[in-house]
C-alpha positions in Angstrom: 26.5 -9.2 -2.5 23.2 -10.3 -1.0 21.2 -8.7 -3.8 23.4 -10.2 -6.5 23.0 -13.7 -5.0 19.4 -13.2 -4.1 18.2 -12.3 -7.6 18.9 -15.7 -9.2 17.9 -17.6 -6.0 14.7 -15.7 -5.8 14.1 -16.3 -9.5 14.8 -20.0 -9.2 12.6 -20.2 -6.1 9.8 -18.4 -7.8 9.8 -20.5 -11.0 10.3 -23.7 -9.0 7.5 -22.8 -6.6 5.3 -21.9 -9.5 6.1 -25.3 -11.1 5.4 -27.2 -7.8 2.3 -25.2 -7.2 1.1 -25.9 -10.7 1.7 -29.6 -10.2 -0.1 -29.7 -6.8 -3.0 -27.7 -8.4 -3.1 -30.2 -11.2 -3.2 -33.0 -8.7 -6.1 -31.4 -6.9 -7.9 -30.8 -10.2 -7.5 -34.5 -11.1 -8.6 -35.5 -7.6 -11.7 -33.4 -7.8 -12.4 -34.7 -11.3 -12.0 -38.3 -10.1 -14.4 -37.6 -7.3 -16.9 -36.1 -9.7 -16.4 -39.0 -12.2 -17.1 -41.5 -9.5 -20.8 -40.8 -10.2 -20.5 -42.3 -13.6 -21.0 -46.0 -12.6 -24.1 -45.2 -10.5 -25.4 -42.9 -13.3 -24.9 -45.6 -15.9 -26.7 -48.1 -13.7 -29.5 -45.7 -13.2 -29.8 -44.9 -16.9 -29.7 -48.6 -17.8 -32.4 -49.5 -15.2 -34.7 -46.8 -16.4 -34.2 -47.5 -20.1 -34.4 -51.2 -19.5 -37.8 -50.7 -17.7 -39.0 -48.7 -20.8 -37.8 -51.5 -23.1 -39.6 -54.1 -20.9 -42.8 -52.1 -21.3 -42.4 -52.2 -25.1 -41.9 -56.0 -24.9 -44.8 -56.4 -22.5 -42.5 -57.8 -19.9 -42.3 -56.9 -16.1 -40.4 -53.7 -15.3 -39.5 -54.8 -11.7 -35.8 -55.6 -12.4 -35.1 -52.4 -14.2 -37.1 -50.3 -11.6 -35.2 -52.0 -8.7 -31.8 -51.3 -10.2 -32.8 -47.7 -10.9 -34.1 -47.2 -7.3 -30.8 -48.5 -5.9 -28.8 -46.3 -8.2 -31.0 -43.3 -7.4 -30.1 -43.6 -3.7 -26.4 -43.5 -4.6 -26.9 -40.5 -6.9 -28.9 -38.6 -4.3 -26.3 -39.2 -1.6 -23.6 -38.2 -4.1 -25.2 -34.9 -4.8 -25.6 -34.1 -1.1 -22.0 -34.9 -0.2 -19.9 -34.0 -3.2 -19.1 -30.6 -4.5 -20.1 -30.9 -8.2 -20.1 -28.2 -10.8 -23.3 -26.2 -10.8 -24.2 -27.1 -14.4 -23.4 -30.8 -13.8 -25.6 -30.8 -10.7 -28.5 -29.4 -12.7 -28.1 -32.0 -15.4 -28.0 -34.9 -12.9 -31.1 -33.6 -11.1 -32.9 -33.3 -14.4 -31.9 -36.9 -15.3 -33.3 -38.1 -12.0 -36.5 -36.2 -12.6 -37.0 -37.6 -16.1 -36.1 -41.1 -14.9 -38.7 -41.0 -12.2 -41.3 -39.8 -14.6 -40.4 -42.5 -17.2 -40.4 -45.2 -14.5 -43.8 -44.1 -13.2 -45.2 -44.3 -16.7 -43.7 -47.7 -17.3 -45.1 -49.1 -14.0 -48.6 -47.8 -14.9 -48.6 -49.8 -18.2 -50.1 -46.9 -20.1 -47.1 -46.3 -22.4 -47.5 -47.1 -26.1 -44.4 -48.7 -27.6 -43.5 -45.7 -29.8 -44.0 -43.2 -27.0 -41.9 -45.4 -24.7 -39.2 -45.6 -27.4 -39.2 -41.8 -27.9 -39.1 -41.0 -24.2 -36.4 -43.7 -23.6 -34.2 -42.2 -26.4 -34.6 -38.7 -25.0 -33.6 -40.0 -21.6 -30.6 -41.8 -23.1 -29.5 -38.5 -24.8 -29.9 -36.7 -21.4 -27.6 -39.2 -19.7 -25.1 -39.0 -22.5 -25.0 -35.2 -22.0 -24.1 -35.7 -18.4 -21.3 -38.2 -19.3 -19.8 -35.6 -21.7 -20.0 -32.8 -19.2 -18.2 -34.8 -16.5 -15.5 -36.0 -18.9 -14.8 -32.8 -20.7 -14.2 -30.9 -17.4 -11.1 -32.9 -16.7 -9.0 -31.7 -19.7 -6.8 -34.9 -19.7 -6.4 -36.5 -23.2 -6.5 -40.1 -21.8 -9.7 -39.3 -19.9 -11.2 -37.7 -23.0 -10.4 -40.9 -25.0 -12.0 -43.1 -22.4 -14.9 -40.7 -22.2 -15.5 -40.8 -25.9 -15.5 -44.6 -25.7 -18.1 -44.5 -22.9 -20.3 -42.0 -24.7 -20.2 -44.0 -28.0 -20.8 -47.3 -26.2 -23.7 -45.7 -24.4 -25.2 -44.4 -27.6 -24.6 -47.7 -29.5 -26.2 -49.6 -26.6 -29.5 -47.9 -27.0 -29.7 -48.5 -30.7 -31.2 -51.7 -29.4 -34.3 -49.8 -28.6 -35.2 -49.7 -32.3 -34.8 -53.5 -32.4 -37.0 -53.8 -29.2 -39.7 -51.7 -30.9 -39.6 -53.7 -34.1 -39.4 -57.1 -32.3 -43.2 -57.4 -31.4 -44.0 -56.9 -35.1 -41.8 -59.7 -36.3 -44.4 -62.2 -35.0 -46.8 -61.0 -37.6 -44.3 -61.6 -40.4 -45.3 -58.5 -42.4 -42.9 -57.0 -44.8 -42.9 -53.6 -43.0 -42.0 -55.2 -39.7 -39.1 -57.1 -41.3 -37.9 -53.8 -42.9 -38.0 -52.0 -39.6 -36.1 -54.8 -37.9 -33.5 -54.8 -40.7 -33.0 -51.0 -40.4 -32.5 -51.3 -36.7 -29.9 -54.0 -37.2 -28.1 -51.8 -39.8 -28.1 -48.8 -37.4 -26.4 -50.9 -34.7 -23.9 -52.2 -37.2 -22.9 -48.7 -38.3 -22.5 -47.6 -34.7 -20.5 -50.7 -33.9 -18.0 -49.8 -36.7 -17.5 -46.3 -35.1 -17.3 -47.8 -31.7 -14.5 -50.2 -32.9 -12.5 -47.2 -34.1 -12.9 -45.5 -30.7 -11.9 -48.6 -28.8 -8.9 -49.1 -31.0 -7.6 -45.7 -30.0 -8.4 -46.3 -26.3 -5.5 -48.3 -24.7 -7.5 -49.4 -21.8 -10.6 -50.6 -23.7 -11.4 -54.3 -24.4 -11.3 -55.0 -28.2 -13.0 -58.4 -27.6 -16.2 -56.6 -26.5 -16.9 -55.3 -30.0 -16.2 -58.7 -31.5 -18.8 -60.2 -29.0 -21.3 -57.5 -29.9 -20.7 -58.0 -33.7 -21.1 -61.8 -33.2 -24.5 -61.3 -31.5 -25.5 -58.9 -34.3 -24.6 -61.5 -37.0 -26.5 -64.1 -35.0 -29.7 -61.9 -35.0 -29.3 -61.4 -38.8 -29.0 -65.2 -39.3 -32.0 -65.9 -37.1 -33.9 -63.2 -39.0 -33.1 -64.9 -42.3 -34.5 -68.2 -41.0 -37.7 -66.7 -39.8 -39.6 -67.9 -42.9 -38.4 -71.5 -42.4 -39.6 -74.0 -39.9 -36.4 -73.5 -37.9 -37.0 -69.8 -37.3 -37.3 -68.8 -33.7 -38.4 -65.3 -32.8 -37.7 -65.8 -29.1 -34.0 -66.4 -30.0 -33.9 -62.7 -31.2 -35.1 -61.5 -27.8 -32.5 -63.6 -26.1 -29.8 -62.2 -28.4 -31.0 -58.6 -27.7 -30.7 -59.1 -23.9 -27.3 -60.8 -24.4 -26.1 -57.7 -26.3 -27.6 -55.4 -23.7 -25.7 -57.2 -20.9 -22.5 -56.9 -22.9 -23.1 -53.2 -23.5 -23.8 -52.6 -19.8 -20.5 -54.4 -18.9 -18.6 -52.2 -21.3 -20.2 -49.0 -20.0 -19.5 -49.9 -16.4 -15.9 -50.8 -17.4 -15.4 -47.5 -19.2 -16.8 -45.5 -16.2 -14.6 -47.4 -13.8 -11.6 -46.9 -16.0 -12.1 -43.2 -16.2 -12.1 -42.9 -12.4 -9.0 -45.0 -12.2 -7.2 -42.9 -14.9 -8.1 -39.7 -13.0 -6.8 -41.2 -9.8 -3.6 -42.3 -11.5 -3.1 -38.8 -13.0 -3.7 -37.2 -9.6 -1.1 -39.5 -8.1 1.4 -38.9 -10.8 1.0 -35.1 -10.5 1.3 -35.3 -6.7 4.5 -37.4 -7.0 5.9 -35.1 -9.7 5.2 -32.1 -7.4 7.0 -33.7 -4.5 10.0 -34.5 -6.7 10.1 -31.0 -8.0 9.8 -29.6 -4.5 12.7 -31.7 -3.3 14.8 -30.8 -6.4 14.1 -27.1 -5.9 14.9 -27.4 -2.2 18.2 -29.1 -3.0 19.2 -26.5 -5.6 18.3 -23.7 -3.2 20.3 -25.3 -0.4 23.3 -25.7 -2.7 23.0 -22.1 -4.0 22.7 -20.7 -0.5 25.7 -22.7 0.7 27.8 -21.5 -2.2 26.6 -17.9 -1.6 27.5 -18.1 2.1 31.0 -19.5 1.3 31.6 -16.8 -1.3 30.2 -14.0 0.8 32.1 -15.0 3.9 35.4 -13.5 2.5 33.6 -10.2 1.6 31.1 -9.6 4.3 33.5 -9.1 7.2 35.5 -6.3 5.6 32.4 -4.8 4.1 30.7 -4.8 7.5 33.7 -3.2 9.1 33.8 -0.6 6.3 30.1 0.1 6.7 30.3 0.4 10.5 33.4 2.7 10.5 32.0 4.8 7.7 28.6 5.3 9.5 30.4 6.0 12.8 32.5 8.6 11.1 29.6 10.2 9.2 27.1 10.2 12.1 29.3 10.7 15.2 33.0 11.3 14.8 33.0 13.7 11.8 30.1 15.9 13.2 31.9 16.2 16.5 35.1 17.1 14.8 33.3 19.7 12.6 31.6 21.1 15.7 34.9 21.4 17.5 36.4 23.2 14.6 33.4 25.5 14.4 33.8 26.3 18.1 37.4 27.4 17.5 39.6 24.4 17.8 42.7 24.2 15.7 42.6 21.9 12.7 45.9 20.3 13.8 44.3 19.2 17.1 41.4 17.4 15.4 41.8 14.1 13.7 39.6 11.1 12.6 40.4 7.5 13.1 41.0 5.6 9.8 38.7 2.9 8.6 39.8 -0.5 9.9 40.3 -2.2 6.6 43.9 -2.9 5.5 43.3 -5.1 2.5 44.7 -4.2 -0.9 41.7 -5.1 -3.1 38.7 -2.9 -4.0 37.2 -2.7 -0.5 40.6 -1.5 0.9 40.8 1.1 -1.8 37.3 2.3 -0.9 38.4 2.6 2.8 41.4 4.7 1.8 39.2 6.9 -0.4 36.8 7.4 2.6 39.8 8.4 4.8 40.9 10.9 2.2 37.3 12.3 2.0 37.2 12.7 5.8 40.5 14.5 5.8 39.3 16.8 3.0 36.1 17.5 4.9 38.1 18.5 8.0 40.5 20.7 6.0 37.5 22.4 4.3 35.8 22.9 7.6 38.9 24.4 9.0 39.2 26.8 6.1 35.5 27.8 6.4 35.8 28.3 10.2 38.9 30.5 9.6 37.1 32.5 6.9 34.0 32.8 9.2 36.1 34.1 12.0 37.8 36.6 9.7 34.4 37.8 8.4 33.1 38.1 11.9 36.1 40.1 13.0 35.7 42.4 10.0 32.0 42.8 10.8 32.8 43.5 14.5 35.5 46.0 13.6 33.3 47.8 11.1 30.4 47.8 13.5 32.4 49.1 16.4 33.9 51.9 14.3 30.5 52.7 13.0 29.1 52.8 16.5 31.9 55.1 17.7 31.1 57.5 14.9 27.4 57.3 15.6 28.0 57.9 19.3 30.0 61.0 18.5 27.3 62.1 16.2 24.7 61.6 18.8 26.7 63.6 21.4 27.1 66.4 18.9 23.4 66.4 18.1 22.6 66.3 21.8 24.8 69.4 22.5 23.2 71.2 19.5 19.7 70.4 20.9 20.5 71.9 24.3 21.8 75.1 22.6 19.1 75.5 19.9 16.1 77.7 20.6 14.6 77.8 17.1 11.6 75.2 17.1 12.1 74.4 13.4 15.8 73.7 13.8 15.1 71.8 17.0 12.7 69.6 15.2 15.3 68.9 12.5 17.8 68.0 15.2 15.3 65.6 16.7 14.9 63.9 13.4 18.7 63.6 13.0 18.9 62.3 16.6 16.3 59.6 15.6 18.1 58.7 12.4 21.4 58.3 14.3 19.7 56.1 16.9 18.5 53.8 14.1 22.0 53.8 12.6 23.3 52.7 16.0 20.8 49.9 16.0 22.1 48.7 12.6 25.6 48.6 14.1 24.3 46.6 17.0 22.7 44.2 14.5 26.0 43.6 12.8 27.6 42.8 16.2 24.9 40.3 16.9 25.4 38.6 13.5 29.1 38.6 14.1 28.5 36.7 17.4 29.7 39.4 19.8 28.0 41.6 22.3 28.1 45.3 22.9 30.7 46.4 25.4 28.4 47.7 28.2 28.9 48.1 31.9 26.5 47.0 34.5 23.0 48.1 33.6 20.3 48.4 36.4 16.9 46.9 36.1 14.6 49.0 33.9 10.7 49.3 34.1 9.0 47.5 31.3 7.3 50.7 30.1 10.7 52.4 29.7 12.0 49.4 27.8 9.1 49.6 25.4 9.5 53.3 24.9 13.2 52.9 24.2 12.4 50.4 21.5 9.7 52.7 20.0 12.2 55.5 19.9 14.5 53.5 17.6 12.0 52.9 14.7 10.7 55.1 12.0 7.0 56.2 12.1 7.0 55.7 15.8 3.9 57.9 16.0 1.8 54.9 14.8 2.8 52.7 17.7 0.2 52.3 20.5 1.9 51.2 23.8 -1.1 51.7 26.1 -0.8 51.0 29.9 2.1 48.5 30.3 2.1 46.0 33.2 4.1 46.8 36.3 7.5 45.4 36.9 11.0 45.7 35.6 13.3 43.9 33.2 16.6 42.4 34.4 19.4 44.8 33.6 21.6 42.3 31.6 18.7 41.8 29.1 17.6 45.4 28.8 19.7 46.4 25.8 19.0 43.1 23.9 15.2 43.2 24.6 15.1 46.9 23.4 16.9 45.8 20.2 14.7 42.8 19.7 11.4 44.7 20.2 12.7 47.5 17.9 13.4 45.1 15.1 10.0 43.5 15.4 8.3 46.9 15.5 10.3 48.0 12.4 9.0 45.0 10.5 5.4 45.6 11.5 5.5 49.3 10.6 7.1 48.6 7.2 4.6 45.8 6.3 1.4 47.6 7.3 -0.4 50.5 5.6 1.0 54.0 6.6 -2.3 55.0 8.3 -2.8 51.9 10.3 -1.6 51.6 14.0 0.7 49.0 15.5 -0.4 48.0 19.0 1.1 46.3 22.0 -1.0 43.6 23.8 0.1 42.2 27.1 -1.0 39.1 29.0 0.5 37.1 31.9 1.3 33.4 31.3 0.3 30.8 33.8 3.9 30.2 34.8 4.4 33.9 35.6 6.1 34.9 32.4 4.9 37.9 30.3 3.5 37.5 26.8 4.0 40.6 24.7 2.2 40.7 21.3 2.8 43.2 18.6 -0.3 43.4 16.3 -0.4 44.9 12.9 -2.9 44.9 10.0 -0.3 44.6 7.2 -0.1 42.4 4.0 0.7 39.3 6.0 3.0 36.4 5.1 2.1 33.2 3.2 1.7 30.1 5.5 4.6 28.2 4.1 7.0 31.1 4.4 5.6 31.9 7.9 6.5 28.4 9.0 10.0 28.7 7.7 10.4 32.1 9.5 9.3 30.6 12.8 11.7 27.7 12.4 14.6 30.0 11.8 13.6 32.3 14.7 13.6 29.2 16.9 17.1 28.1 15.7 18.7 31.5 15.7 20.9 30.5 12.8 21.9 33.3 10.4 24.0 31.2 8.1 21.4 30.8 5.4 20.7 32.4 2.0 17.9 34.5 3.4 20.1 36.2 6.1 20.8 39.2 4.0 17.1 39.7 2.9 15.7 39.2 6.4 18.6 40.3 8.6 16.3 41.8 11.2 14.5 38.5 11.9 17.7 36.6 12.2 19.0 39.2 14.7 15.8 38.7 16.6 16.4 35.0 16.6 20.0 35.4 17.9 18.9 37.8 20.7 16.0 35.6 21.7 18.2 32.5 21.9 20.7 34.5 24.0 18.2 35.1 26.8 15.7 32.2 26.5 13.1 34.4 24.9 10.6 32.8 22.5 9.4 34.6 19.4 6.7 33.4 17.1 4.7 34.9 14.2 1.1 34.1 13.3 -1.7 35.7 11.2 -3.7 38.4 13.0 -6.9 37.5 11.2 -8.4 35.1 8.7 -9.1 37.9 6.1 -7.9 37.2 2.6 -6.6 40.7 2.2 -4.3 42.4 4.7 -4.6 39.7 7.4 -1.7 41.2 9.3 0.9 39.5 11.5 0.9 39.2 15.3 4.3 38.7 16.8 4.3 37.0 20.2 7.3 37.6 22.4 7.4 35.5 25.6 9.6 36.9 28.4 10.4 34.2 30.9 10.2 34.8 34.7 14.0 34.8 34.9 14.1 38.2 33.1 11.3 39.8 35.1 11.8 41.7 38.4 9.2 42.9 40.9 6.1 41.3 39.2 3.5 39.9 41.7 0.9 38.0 39.7 -1.6 37.5 42.6 -3.6 40.6 41.7 -2.3 41.2 38.3 -5.1 42.4 36.0 -3.2 41.1 32.9 -3.0 37.5 34.1 -5.1 35.2 32.0 -5.9 31.5 32.6 -5.1 30.3 29.2 -2.5 27.8 28.1 0.8 29.2 26.9 1.0 29.5 23.1 4.7 29.5 23.4 7.4 28.2 23.1 5.8 25.6 20.8 5.8 26.5 17.2 2.4 27.6 15.8 1.2 25.2 13.2 -2.6 25.4 13.5 -5.1 27.3 11.4 -5.3 31.0 11.3 -7.1 32.7 14.0 -8.2 36.3 14.7 -5.7 38.5 16.6 -6.1 38.9 20.3 -8.3 41.7 21.7 -6.3 44.2 23.7 -6.7 43.9 27.5 -6.2 47.7 27.7 -8.1 50.5 25.9 -6.5 51.5 22.7 -4.8 54.9 22.6 -5.3 57.0 19.5 -2.0 58.1 18.0 -1.4 61.9 18.4 1.2 63.9 16.5 4.1 64.7 18.8 6.8 67.3 18.2 9.4 65.4 20.2 10.5 61.8 20.6 9.7 59.5 23.6 12.0 60.0 26.5 
């Protein structure tokens, strides 16, 4: 229910958050653009001052007014560059405008500029300032700002078409035909640009249409004065006055456009911010409504679902495992029951609860059937094993009597071989009893010396001649564990002998653990076991569980695990060496102090001050097999068996 409700809520939240974030980001963009565009008035003032000083130079007038205006504007621009975070390209352009303006002002103050040179440098400076205008306006991306920016750029370009008139003005006094033509061309250029400017202003809602009319009127006035220059009423000074009147009108229009651009950007930023707040409030209201409806709808479902979940988990993790364990331990199926799930509704959740109850009952019934089948199989194994052992015991008694009566060495050797084979058959019967979960029916057995225990284990394996016992440590083994330890060691020896070359020996290595226990290691140089398989074998040896698919293939190892678990013995396998071929396996058998009798470790030559490698499972890298603490004994052929 949570997922079903959460998906549309998360989707709505995501899209709403993206919309709100986009609006806030748009607001920040417009705010940064307005902050950057706030340089436009100062830049326009600076450009006008520098260009006006150049125009004054052409007209042989003082440049102080233009230079002073440019100096004041330069202070503002420098402070702006130091405090505002402008785009890198825009910063470079503004710094270049300032550098060119200073150079042009210095030349204008020196009075060394020729009119044409001053005109060219002034026009280049005007173009540079116009480039900065476009760069600042184009970065905003708002259509209204682009329109006002186009008006500003065109008005700035049209304004400085007056430079051509300023250049031609001094020549009008001479009254030459060339001067008059230059002046007329300059007037025509301004007229053409004014027509374009009129179209731009008409598409700009915030622009003043009357400004173009004023500029056109002044242009017509200059044309009229120019036409009367040949008459006595002609006044050349009136042309200069008209030029400066138009220049003031242009400057007013440029300043108005720059201010309007900043205002438009501020308005756009405010609108985007307001829209973002409205969207955020709307998204929050929708989410609150959706969450409220979800809670109301889920309230009728969550309670039974939670009860169903809790009861199901309790049954799966606690109650059902306990019931299955009780059945496995022998409890009757009728005496084991599971509490039903506490959901009594008749809709789908209640049907699921009844289905879970049916599944639990089926699991209990199946567990009971399996436990009954397991008991029957164990009883069959026990019966067959005991019958087999009875026959083997009779066979051993008969062979023993024949051995006492036989005097022929050849036949006596054959009887010894039969005796050995029967002993191994008896061990197989004991293994079946172990897997069936029962113990051999033995009376009280006295404590046995450790060396006798090892010899008894050796006598139950094939190729016993390859086993090197060496001097065993003093002490005895507790009587109740003698039979099982003999069986355990025999199974391990049998594995080592079968997995190693026929000519290689299998040796015992002894060492005393720090806590007083005895560590017995069986070392061979066989084919070894892959690391992954070795880890699984050690895990199964530790658990002692024979109910796996590998129980039939490795019955001896599972018997060892059961016997070790019965007496608290730890058995682990590890590689004997790091060789890639025939690394061998070293089997470590740790006998705890509870199974040892008569061992005093104060002067024990086998005691070693090393940390116990057991009972923790070996998971480290391969290491070489231990060096024997006793001299190796070369195997010698023997006619008989160990006593």
